[in-house]
N, C-alpha and C positions, 0 to 999 in steps of 0.2 A: 071243810072239817076244822073244828076247833082243836087246839092243843089242850087236852084235859090236864088239870093240875089239882092236887089236893088242896082243900080249903085253907089249911094252916101253913102252906109252904111259904107264902109271903111273910107271915109273921116270923117264921124260923129264919128266913134270909135277912129280914130287917134286924133281928136280934144278932145275927152273925156280924153285921156291919158295926153295930154298936159295941159288941165285944172287942172288935178290932180297933176301937178308938175312932171310928168314923161314923157318919150319919148318912142315911139315904139322901141322895142328891135332891135338892129342892126343885120344884117346877120352875122353869125358865132360868135356872142358875147355870152359868157357863162353866163348863169343865175345860180347863186349859191343860193340854199335854203338848209341850213343845210348841210347834207352830199351829197346832189345831185348837179350835174353839168349838166345843160340842155342847149340846143340851140333851137331856133325856126327855122322853115323851111325857106330856102332862099326865098326872095320876087320874086317869079317867077311862072308863069302859075297858076295852081289850088291852090297852096299855097297862092298866092296873092288873088285870087278870093274867096277862102273859109276862108280867114283870119287865116290860119295856121301859118302865119309868125308873130304872136303876142302872147304875154302873157297877158291875160286880168285879171281884178280884181277878177272876181268870182273864178278863180283858186286859187288866194291868200286867199280868204275867206275860201274856202274848206280846203286849207292847214293849216290855223290857227285852224279850227275846228278839224282837224286830230291831230295836235300837242296837243290839249287840251283833246284828247281822247273822243271827243263827237260824233265820227262816228265809233262805235264799229265794228271791222272787224276781230277779232281773229278767225282763222281757216275758214274764209268765202272765197267764190269765188267772185272775183271782175271783172267787165267789165266796161271799160270807152269807151263811144261813142264819136266820133269827138274829139279825145284826144289832138290834137295839140302837145305840148311838154310833155303832160301827167304828169304834176306836182302832182295833187292830188293822182293819183293811184300809182305812183312810190314812193311818200312819204309814203303811207301806207305800201309799201313793205319793208321799212327800219325800221318799228316800232319794237322795241325790246320786247315789252310786249303785242302788239295787232296785230301781223302780220297775214295777211290773208294766206290761203293755196295756193291761186292762184290769180295772177293779169294778166289780158289780156287788153292791150291797143290797140285800133283800130282807124283807120281813113280812109278817102277816098282813094281808090286804085289809087293813083298817085305816080309816082316814086320819085318825089322831097319830097312830104309829108312823104311817107313811109321810105325813106332813113334817114330822120331826126329822125323819130320816132324810127327806129331800132337803130340808133346811140345813142339816149338817153338811151335806154334800155341797150345796151352793155357797154356804158361808165360807167354806175352806178352799174354794177352787183356786185361788191365787197361790195357795201353799202346795198344790199338787205339781208334780213334775210335768212339763209340757208333753213329754213322750208317753204319759200315762193317761189313758181315758178313764174317767170315773163316772159310773152311772148307778142309779138306784132302780129297784123294781119290786113290785109286789110279788110275793110267792108264798103259797100255803103248802106246807110239807105234804107230800103224797099226791099232789095235784100234777097235772100235765106240765112237763118241763120245757115244752117247745119254745115258749116265749122267752124263757131265760137263756136257752141255747141260741136263740136267734140274735142275741146281742153279741155273740162271739164273732171274731173276724171271719170273713169269707174263707171257706175251706177249712175252718177249725171248729166246726159245729159238733164234733164228737164229744166235747166236754171241756171242762176247765182244768188247768194244770194244778191248781191249788184250791182246796175248799177249807174254810175256817168255820169251826163250830165252837163258839165260846159260851160256856156255861148253859148248855142246852140239855144236859142229861137228866136233870131233875124232872123233866116232863116225861115220866116213866111210861105212861100209857100212850105216848106218841112216839116211842122208840121205833116201831115198825115203819111208820110213814117217814120219819126222819132218815132212817137207813135207806129206805127206798129212794128218797131224793138224793142222798149221798151217792149211791151206786149209779144212779141215772145221770148225775151231773159231773162226776169225777172222770176225767179223760182216761180211757183204757190204755195206759202206758206205764212202763216200769218206773218212770221218773215222776209220775203224778203223785201228789201227796194230799192227805187231809190232816189238818192240825186240829186237835181236839183238846180243850181245856175244861176243867171242872173244879169246883170248890169242894172242900171237905164237908160242907153242909149237904152235899148230895150223898145220900146213904150208900155205903159200900156195895150193898147187894144190888142197888139200882144201877150204879156205875158198872159193876162187873157184868150184869145182865146185858147192858148196852154193848159193852166191848165184845162179849161172847157173840152176840147177834151180828156185830160188824164182821167178825171173823167167819161166821157161818155164811155171810153174804159174799165171801170171796176175797176179803182183804186181810192183810196181816197187820197186826197192831203191835207197836213197840212203845215202851215207856221212853218218851223223848224221840230219839232218832233210831238207833239200833241197826241202821242200814249203812253199808259201806259207801253208798253214794252221798250220804248226808254227812254233815260236820260231826265228828266225834264229840265236840264240845256241846252239841245239842243234847245228847243223851246224858251227859254229865250235868248239864243245867237242869234238865227235867227231873233227875234223881236227887237234886240238891236245891230244891226250891225254898228250903229254910235258910239259905245263905243270905247275905246282905243284899240290899237292892243295888243293882249294878247299872241301872239306867243313868244317863247323864242329863236328859231333858227335864225341864222344870214341870212339875205337876201341881196344879192349884189345889190348895187345901190339904195337902198331904206332905209331910216331911219324909226323909229317907227311912226313918225308923218305922213310921206308919206304913210306908210302901212295902218295906221288908215284911211286916206283919201280914199284909194282904197277900203277898207272894207266898208266904209260908203255908197258907191254907189251900194251896192249889196243886192240882196234878195235871200232867200234860202228856199226851200221846201223839204219835204219828201213825197214820194208817196208809198203807200202800197196797196195790194189787198183788196178791200172792202169786 
């Protein structure tokens, strides 16, 4: 199953980057975020159609939250859906004090997309914490999840502790299969979390429809945190994305003012089992 997308979405998102003082990342251009060196997929075939050839602002917002230790992940299992260049997940794998035990980055089963995803994982292996296993895998939303669950440690095949969905909501006709994958892969536990980020270029009605469907599927959605088990600073950060950029790591090609501008057009939610 393909992820349907309106024909003009790519043009809209490209325009959003230019308005924010940035340009779409060029093919083969290295994106440096702290210790990570990442590339986006070449602008070809499914990578173009599915927008895997871009680094969008929600990934930067999630990366900033990770830098600030607001997405606790120590010894957790992490899965990113539609990962693109996989910035948030791979940054978690570098954390010296909060490293997950396992990070799995997934994207659509297309050779161009997966080749870039694999390259990003292998290029940065030395930056990952030794205690954190990092793998990549093909995964089409709505398809059988058994091969993705089989990567989990023995005895933990009930699901992942944390799912990351960065800038996936604009695929409005794929909401149902995305939510099906979310509910199949998120561990059925009160402390399991899905972190969801989207840009303001995703139409409010599209965003709200997705969040409503997530709640209908049995999860509770908060702006930011909203849960007593989570850091109260997370809810404050999610509701205050227009504030200055608070990350400390160097990001290639973007100064702090530009990073703050990217951050200001993002929204962030946490989903947990109701």
